[in-house]
C-alpha positions as CSV (number, residue, x, y, z in Angstrom):
1,X,78.7,16.9,21.3
2,X,75.0,16.2,20.9
3,X,74.5,16.3,24.7
4,X,76.3,19.7,24.9
5,X,74.0,21.1,22.2
6,X,71.0,19.9,24.2
7,X,72.3,21.5,27.4
8,X,72.9,24.8,25.5
9,X,69.3,24.8,24.2
10,X,68.0,24.5,27.8
11,X,70.4,27.0,29.5
12,X,71.9,29.2,26.8
13,X,75.3,28.5,28.3
14,X,78.2,26.7,26.6
15,X,82.0,26.7,26.8
16,X,82.0,29.2,23.9
17,X,79.2,31.4,25.4
18,X,79.6,31.1,29.2
19,X,77.0,33.8,29.8
20,X,73.3,33.2,30.4
21,X,70.9,34.6,27.8
22,X,68.3,36.8,29.4
23,X,65.5,39.2,28.4
24,X,66.2,42.9,28.0
25,X,64.2,43.7,31.2
26,X,66.2,41.1,33.2
27,X,69.4,42.6,31.9
28,X,68.3,46.1,32.8
29,X,67.5,45.1,36.4
30,X,70.9,43.4,36.7
31,X,72.7,46.4,35.2
32,X,71.0,48.9,37.5
33,X,71.9,46.7,40.5
34,X,75.5,46.5,39.4
35,X,75.7,50.3,39.0
36,X,74.3,50.8,42.5
37,X,77.0,48.4,43.9
38,X,79.7,50.1,42.0
39,X,78.6,53.5,43.2
40,X,78.9,52.3,46.9
41,X,82.5,51.5,46.2
42,X,83.4,54.9,44.9
């Protein structure tokens, strides 16, 4: 358990929270990219 906690501190990813923790600006860039890719499909 201690190793898992240390890994979580480094990456922000665990079995409970499988998503990476990013800054708001990084999230916004990824969100805009996703919207562009979704629009191509429709």
